[in-house]
N, C-alpha and C positions, 0 to 999 in steps of 0.2 A: 890453730885452726881446730881441732878437735875440741877443744875448750869453747869456741864459740859454738858448735852443735851442742854439747850439753847446757850449755847457757839457754839456748833457743828454747831446748825440749823443756829445760825445766820452768822456765817464763809460762811454756803454753801449758803446762801441767800444775800449774801455781793454783788456779781454779777451780776448787773439785765440786762442791756442794750442789751446781749446777745439773751436775749430771749423776745425781744420786734419784733414787727412787722416790715415790713419797712415802714409803716405810723407813728408808734410810734418812731422809730430812725429819722425819718425826723423831727416831732416834738422836738425831746432832740436836735439833732444839730442847732435847729433854736433857741434854747435859754432858753428851758424849765426850771422852776426851780426844785428844791428836790422834792419839795410837788408833784408838777404837776408830777414828773417823777415816785413818789411813788403811785401815784393814778391811773397812768394809768396802772402800773406792779400789781396792786390789782384788778384793774376792767378784765385782763388778767387773772390772778389765777383763781378769781371768776366764770369765765367764762369758765374756765377748769375742777372748781371744778363741778360746774353745769353739764357740760356734762359727768363726769364721772359718776355722781348720776345719770344720765340719763341712763346710760348703764346699770347698775345694773339694776335700774327697770324696763327697758326693757325684759329682762331675768325673773324675778320673777313674772311679773305682769299676764303672760298667767299660773302660776300654780292653780293647784288643791291643798286642802287641802296636800294631800299624799303628791304634789311634793315639798312643802313648812318645812314637815318635814322629807326631805331627808338629812342624814347626811354628813357633810364637815368633811374635814381633820383635822379641829381641833375637838380635842378631847371633845365629850360629847354635843357637837354644831352642831344644824342642820343649814337648810337655814335660817328659821326662826330667830333664835337666832342672826345670823350675819346681818341681817337686823335690828332688835331689837336694838343690838348694836351699829351700827350706828345712828339710831333715836334716842335713849337715848344718844349720846354726842354730835349730833347735837343740841338738846336742851340745854344741858348743854354749849356748846359754844354761842348760840344766848344769853342765861341767861347771860354768861361771859361778853359777848358787852353790853348788854342792863341793866343789873342791876348788879353791881359788887358786892355789900354788899348782896344780895341773892345768888350769886355765891357760894361766901365766904363759907358763911352756910352750902350749899350743902358740898362742898368741906369738910369741918371739919366732916360732919357727914359722909362723904363717906371713909375718913380718919379714924373714928372712929371704924367703921364696915369692916375693908380690904376684909372679906370673903362674904359680899352681894354681890349678884348678882341681881340688880335691871335692871342693862343693859339688861340682858335677861328676866327675869320677866316682865317686859313691855310689850314684845311681845307673851309670855306665857298666859297672863290674857286676850286675846280677839281671834279673828278670823285673819288669815291673813290678809283678806281684811282692815279692820279697822287699823292692823297696817301699811300695805302700803299709806294708805291713810293720816295716822299720819307722815308719814316719809314724804310724799310728801310738807304736809304743814311744817315742822319742818325745813327742809332743804332750802325751798324758804324764810322761815322766817329768816336762817341764813344768806342765801347770802345780804339778804335786808340789816341785821344788819350790814355786814360788809361791803357795802357800804357806810352805812350813816355815820360810823365813821369815826372822822377826819384822815386826814394824821400824821403821827409817833405817834397813838393809841399805847399804850402798852395794851395787854389783859391779865387778868389775867387769871392764869390756873392752874393744882393742885401742878406744879412747881412754878418758878418764871415767871413774867409777860413776855408776848410773844411780838414780832410786829407782826404787821397784817400780813406781808407777811410769817411770819414762822407758824403764826396761821392756814392761809390757807391752806398753803401747808401739815400741819401735817395732816388737813383735807383730803385734796386731798390724802395723801399716806394710810390714812386708809380707803377711801371709795376702793381705788384698791386693796389693802391688803386684805379686807374681801368679796371685789368682787371677787378676784380669789377664794378664798376660795367655794363660789357660783358656780363659774365655773366649778370646780373641781367636785363639788358635781353632778350637774346635767351634765355633759359630755360634756359642752359648750366651744368654742373654747377661749382661753384669750384675754383681751383685750392690746391691742399693737397699741398704738398710741404715736404721739410727747408729752404726757401728762406724758408716761412713764420718761421723762428726768426729771419732778419734785420729782417722787418716787425717781431715783438714784441720786438726788440732795441731798436732805435731809438726805439717808443713808449712802452716803458717809462724809457730813460734821458730822454725828454723831458717828463716831471713836472713837473720846474720851468717849463720853457716852457708848460706847459698852463695850469698854477694862475696864471701872470704875466699871460698873455695873455687871460685870462677874470678879471681883476681879483680874482682871488681869494688870498689868504695861503694859502701852504701852510703847514701847522703844520713840516713836517719831520718827523715822525715814520715810520719805516721801514715801508716794505710788502713781505711775502713777495709774491711772484708766482708761481705754478707752472702751467706749459702743459706739455699732452701732445701730444705730436708727432703725426704721423702715421703713426710706426712703432712708437709705443707709449713713445719717448724721452720722457723730464722735463726740459725746460729751466725755470731756477730763476734769480730774480733776488731783493736782497734775504735778508737774515738770517731763518734758519728759525725764531728763535724770536720773532719779529715778530709781534705779538696782531693786528694790520691784514693781513690777506690777501685775494688774488684769484686763483682758482682755476677751471681748465677749459681746453678744447681749444686748440691753438695756433690753430684757425681761427676760433674764437669772441672769443679775445684780440687777433687782429690786425683782426677785425670792427671791435670797438669801439675800439681804439686809432685807427683811422686814418675813424673815423668813418663806417663802411658800414653798421653796423647798431647800432640803439638796444640799451644790454642788456639791456632785456626781452626783446627777440626772438635773445636765446641763454642758455644753459645755465651763463652764468659764476655764480659762487659770488663773494659778497662781503661779506667782513665787515670790520666797524668801522667807525669813523666819519670815519677818515681815506683808507680805502681808500673808503667810499661818495662820500666827497665828490670825490675823483681820478676814478674812474669815470665821472660823470656830467658832466664836463670835459675829458675824456682827447684829446688831439690830435696825434699822430704828426707832423704835418707844419707847414712853417712858416706864416706869413702873420695875418691876421686870425683871431678865435675863430671856430670853424666852427658854424653852428648844429646839425650833427649831423643824425642821422637820426630823423625819427619813429617812435615805436613803431607796428606793426604790419606790417611789410613781409616778415614771416616769419623763420622760422629758414632758415638756409642749411645744405642737407644735401650 
């Protein structure tokens, strides 16, 4: 099943030029080679990851201890746990890039004790200010490690090795998703930027994994997905003549793909049996089948 995740992520990230700035597209048209193309794409992704991390930081930095203890919609987790989880896996990601043998030992230990809560224990062991300082340091080191990695690098992870683009996009998706839990907990507005395209992109590409991890056969019929970005731009996946369709705002699509909202708490329009089956089990993140969120949490405005 893990290989299905990687296949989905890789196919979702196959098209890169449309995500480049006008300057970058000009360089591509001037004849930049594939290594330069990938390097430009990675630098852009790393910048977006940093912006996503800074957005979460700006919300949690002013909190007192009571604020850090605010429960999130993730059962049993508070704001501190969400940031601790991000910090823990940003450190694991840096380790995967800089010391693959050490990461392999870490991953083996984690698999041997699947019920370990090391990701949240990290934050619960100290003061929130210490956790925030550690996360700032860890995420900076992760971004530096990505930029220092050679083009074409395959990064070991808990499943198969991943491309740098998949690797960074996955970290961005996780940051946005857990950041949304924080926003929900604190009553803050959602983070709605063009970076949602990355979140939707990896979630749509992870369709094979979502079916596999839930033990449901994927009929394989194409589904047209159309999302409206924050500036009115339209992002699309799948053939435009597919009878099965999912349409709505990029925010609503990202919320459902990351299991931060039940589809009934969004304005997504879903048509066709395959689209209906998929949206009910959609899951953009690796790991066991997520239970999703119960309906009734309310719409995110």
